[in-house]
C-alpha positions in Angstrom: 200.1 65.4 143.0 202.0 63.5 140.4 200.3 61.5 137.7 200.4 57.8 138.6 198.3 55.0 137.1 196.1 52.7 139.1 195.9 48.9 138.8 192.8 46.8 138.6 192.3 43.5 140.5 189.4 41.5 139.2 187.1 40.1 141.9 185.6 37.3 139.8 186.4 33.6 139.3 188.9 32.4 138.6 190.4 34.6 141.2 194.1 35.4 140.6 196.0 36.9 143.5 199.5 35.9 142.2 200.1 39.4 140.7 199.8 41.2 144.0 203.5 41.2 144.6 204.1 42.8 141.3 201.3 45.4 141.9 202.8 46.2 145.3 206.1 47.2 143.9 205.6 51.0 143.6 204.5 51.4 140.0 200.8 51.9 140.9 199.1 54.6 142.9 196.5 52.1 144.2 194.8 48.8 143.4 191.1 49.1 142.6 188.7 46.3 143.3 185.2 46.2 141.8 182.2 45.0 143.8 179.4 43.5 141.7 176.7 40.8 141.7 176.2 41.0 138.0 178.3 42.1 135.0 177.1 44.4 132.2 177.4 41.7 129.5 174.0 40.1 128.5 173.7 36.4 129.1 172.3 36.0 125.6 175.7 36.8 123.9 178.0 35.1 126.4 177.9 32.0 124.3 180.4 30.3 121.9 178.2 31.6 119.1 179.3 35.2 119.9 182.6 34.9 121.8 185.3 32.3 122.5 185.6 33.9 126.0 182.5 31.7 126.8 184.8 28.7 126.5 187.0 30.0 129.2 184.3 31.0 131.6 180.7 29.6 131.7 179.3 33.0 132.9 180.3 36.6 133.0 178.7 37.0 136.5 181.0 34.8 138.6 181.6 37.6 141.1 183.1 37.4 144.5 182.5 39.8 147.4 184.7 42.8 146.5 185.3 43.8 150.1 186.3 40.2 151.1 188.8 40.1 148.3 190.1 43.5 149.4 190.7 42.0 152.9 192.7 39.2 151.4 194.7 41.6 149.3 195.3 43.7 152.4 197.0 40.7 154.1 199.1 39.9 151.0 200.5 43.4 150.3 202.6 45.9 152.2 202.7 49.2 150.3 200.0 49.9 147.8 196.7 51.4 148.8 193.5 49.3 148.1 190.3 50.9 146.9 186.8 49.5 146.6 185.7 50.7 143.1 182.9 51.0 144.1 180.7 49.6 146.8 177.1 50.8 146.6 175.1 52.0 149.6 172.0 50.0 148.6 173.1 46.4 149.3 175.2 47.2 152.4 174.0 49.1 155.4 176.2 52.1 156.2 176.9 50.8 159.7 178.3 47.6 158.2 180.3 49.6 155.6 181.8 51.8 158.4 182.8 48.7 160.4 184.1 46.7 157.4 186.1 49.7 156.1 187.9 50.0 159.5 188.5 46.2 159.5 190.1 46.2 156.1 192.1 49.3 157.0 193.6 47.5 160.0 194.4 44.5 157.9 196.0 46.8 155.4 197.8 48.8 158.1 196.2 52.1 157.0 196.1 51.5 153.2 192.4 51.0 152.6 190.3 53.6 150.7 186.5 53.2 150.8 185.2 53.8 147.3 181.4 54.4 147.3 178.7 54.9 144.7 174.9 55.2 144.7 174.3 51.8 143.0 173.2 50.2 139.7 170.0 48.5 138.9 171.5 45.2 137.7 173.1 44.7 141.2 170.1 45.7 143.2 166.6 45.2 141.6 167.0 41.4 140.8 167.7 40.8 144.5 164.7 42.7 145.9 166.7 45.8 147.2 164.9 49.1 147.3 166.5 51.2 144.6 164.2 54.2 145.0 165.9 57.6 145.5 169.4 56.2 145.4 171.2 59.6 145.6 169.3 60.7 148.7 170.0 57.2 150.2 173.6 57.6 149.3 174.0 61.0 151.0 172.3 59.7 154.1 174.5 56.7 154.2 177.6 58.9 154.1 176.2 60.9 157.1 175.8 57.6 159.0 179.3 56.4 158.2 180.8 59.7 159.3 178.7 59.9 162.4 179.8 56.4 163.5 183.4 57.1 162.7 183.6 60.5 164.3 181.6 59.9 167.5 182.8 58.7 170.9 180.2 56.4 172.4 176.6 55.7 171.4 174.8 57.8 168.8 171.2 58.3 167.6 170.2 59.1 164.1 166.7 59.5 162.7 166.8 59.7 158.9 164.6 59.0 156.0 166.4 55.7 155.2 168.4 54.8 158.3 167.7 54.9 162.0 170.2 54.5 164.8 169.3 54.2 168.5 172.2 54.1 171.0 174.4 52.7 168.2 178.2 52.6 168.7 181.3 51.8 166.7 184.1 51.9 169.3 186.7 50.4 166.9 189.4 53.0 166.7 190.9 53.8 163.3 194.3 52.4 162.3 197.1 54.7 163.7 194.5 57.3 164.4 193.6 58.0 160.7 190.2 57.1 159.2 190.1 55.5 155.8 189.7 58.1 153.0 186.4 58.1 151.1 186.4 58.2 147.3 183.1 58.7 145.5 181.9 57.8 142.0 179.8 60.6 140.7 178.6 62.1 137.5 175.2 63.8 138.0 175.0 67.3 139.5 173.7 66.2 142.9 176.3 63.4 143.2 179.1 65.8 142.1 177.9 68.2 144.8 178.0 65.4 147.4 181.5 64.4 146.3 182.7 67.9 146.9 181.3 67.9 150.4 182.5 64.4 151.4 185.0 62.9 149.1 188.8 62.6 149.5 188.9 61.2 145.9 186.5 61.3 142.9 186.0 59.5 139.6 183.1 59.8 137.2 180.9 57.0 135.8 181.7 58.4 132.4 183.6 61.3 131.0 183.5 61.3 127.2 185.8 64.2 126.5 188.5 66.1 128.4 186.2 69.1 128.5 183.5 66.9 130.1 186.0 65.6 132.7 187.2 69.2 133.5 183.7 70.5 133.9 182.7 67.7 136.3 185.9 68.1 138.3 185.2 71.9 138.4 181.8 71.2 140.0 183.3 68.9 142.6 185.9 71.5 143.5 183.4 74.3 143.6 181.3 72.2 146.0 184.3 71.5 148.2 185.1 75.2 148.4 181.6 76.1 149.3 181.8 73.5 152.1 185.0 75.1 153.4 187.2 72.2 152.3 190.4 72.3 150.3 189.3 71.5 146.7 192.8 70.6 145.6 193.0 67.8 148.2 190.4 65.7 146.4 192.2 63.1 144.2 190.9 63.2 140.6 190.7 59.7 139.2 189.1 57.9 136.3 188.5 54.4 134.9 189.4 55.1 131.3 187.8 52.6 129.0 189.8 52.3 125.7 190.4 50.0 122.8 194.1 49.1 122.3 195.4 47.2 119.3 198.9 46.8 117.9 197.9 48.2 114.5 194.8 49.3 112.5 194.0 45.7 111.6 193.8 44.6 115.2 191.7 47.6 116.1 189.3 46.8 113.2 189.0 43.3 114.5 188.3 44.5 118.0 185.5 46.8 116.9 183.6 43.9 115.2 183.5 41.8 118.4 180.0 41.4 119.8 181.1 42.0 123.5 183.0 45.1 122.4 179.9 46.4 120.6 177.9 45.7 123.7 179.9 48.5 125.5 177.3 50.8 123.9 174.7 49.3 126.3 176.4 51.2 129.1 176.0 54.5 127.2 172.8 56.5 127.3 170.9 57.6 124.2 171.3 61.2 125.3 175.1 60.9 125.4 175.4 59.1 122.1 173.1 61.7 120.5 175.5 64.4 121.6 178.1 62.7 119.3 175.7 62.7 116.4 174.4 59.1 116.6 171.0 57.5 117.4 171.3 54.8 120.0 170.6 51.3 118.7 168.5 50.6 121.8 166.2 53.5 121.1 165.9 57.2 122.1 165.0 56.5 125.7 167.8 54.1 126.6 169.5 55.2 129.9 172.7 53.3 129.6 173.9 51.1 132.4 170.8 52.0 134.4 168.7 50.0 132.0 170.9 46.9 131.7 169.4 43.7 133.0 171.7 41.0 131.5 169.2 38.2 132.2 166.3 39.7 130.2 168.0 41.3 127.2 167.0 38.5 124.8 169.1 37.1 122.0 166.7 38.6 119.4 167.0 42.1 120.9 170.7 42.0 121.3 171.2 40.6 117.7 169.2 43.5 116.4 171.2 45.9 118.6 174.5 44.5 117.3 173.5 44.9 113.7 172.9 48.6 114.3 176.2 49.3 116.1 178.6 51.2 113.9 182.4 51.3 114.6 182.2 55.1 114.4 179.9 55.2 117.5 182.5 53.4 119.6 185.4 55.4 118.2 183.7 58.7 119.0 183.3 57.7 122.7 186.5 55.8 123.6 190.2 56.4 123.3 191.6 53.9 120.7 194.6 52.9 118.7 198.1 51.7 119.5 199.4 52.1 123.1 201.1 55.3 122.2 197.9 56.7 120.5 195.8 55.8 123.5 198.3 57.4 125.9 198.3 60.6 123.9 194.5 60.8 124.2 194.6 60.1 128.0 197.2 62.8 128.3 194.5 65.3 127.2 192.4 64.1 130.3 195.5 64.7 132.4 195.6 68.2 131.1 192.0 68.5 132.2 192.9 67.6 135.8 193.1 63.8 135.9 195.9 62.5 138.2 195.1 58.8 138.8 194.0 57.0 135.6 193.2 53.3 135.4 193.6 52.3 131.7 190.9 49.7 131.1 191.4 48.0 127.8 188.0 46.9 126.6 189.7 45.3 123.6 190.3 42.3 125.8 186.6 41.5 125.4 187.2 40.9 121.7 188.3 37.3 122.4 190.9 35.1 123.9 193.7 36.3 121.5 193.1 39.9 122.2 192.7 39.2 126.0 196.2 37.6 125.9 197.7 40.7 124.4 195.8 43.2 126.6 198.0 43.3 129.7 201.2 44.1 127.6 199.2 46.8 125.7 198.1 48.4 128.9 201.6 48.4 130.3 202.9 50.0 127.2 200.2 52.7 127.3 201.0 53.4 131.0 204.7 53.7 130.2 204.0 56.2 127.3 201.6 58.2 129.4 204.1 58.5 132.2 206.7 59.6 129.6 204.3 62.2 128.3 203.5 63.5 131.8 207.1 63.6 133.0 207.1 65.4 136.4 203.7 67.0 135.8 202.0 67.8 139.1 
């Protein structure tokens, strides 16, 4: 499997589908489409006081249905695979996920990949969804999806979370091939599930190449135990980075409140491993604890004052496009084959956002040069 970057299509307003022709031209392995109700950025700092991005968009939470956008992209492209990155199994019943995935795959003429995860609290709890035991729910949802896809005629299923009685999904797969399933997983149980079910895998966070290699090793070991080909699982990663044209641009990026807010997605345990105490306290669980509506201005201002640039630099590849590409190459050496370079520097403000796309392209070009014909 050669190294090939993935593209990202934002599924928020204002929706821009004009780049699909460009993304469909062969440069990218696949296009990844997020599926959110809520973003990670607190409402309290999405204001002109903290960022000029607030002048361009009144809210960071103007999300559209990721699967609906994937269906539109399926009709507007011809070549590139489309990936939901990721849909949780809390807000959507697995029977509907099974049917929707087949639907989009027919629209895409066999190019849809169902990316799944166990869910995040900010997308579930505010809406009254039951977020108890998400990993167990996730595995059972996978069983239901596979059962409906693989069975001829009606099926019964009596599980802890889902029950089917004489249920059927007679829609045949496109050209006789079911959509691949990619799984977002980082914890031991989720990595084991990924090895047993996934055709592709990416972690919620991999902070070093060694961390990535260890998790990929767990996925492959689980696949081997299940009698599957471990090398057939596509290793992916959404690589958050900070890209600036020079040291001055990087320093400016690291001072931006929304960039500092990236640390809200990182657990206190992870940050402690790098030698820092988390500004949100020793029990902070990262993105599991984010509720953008209730993180008050006072608490976030206190948090921002405690964020040190060294914390961000320890966690995230950074520098010029060439420097970032060199760091990501070390993840390729650890097994990564489909990286999505996500420049968080774009959150530093409108000027940095305008430069971000060109910076990412340059980093991709350099990464491909470094990888050559690596397989």
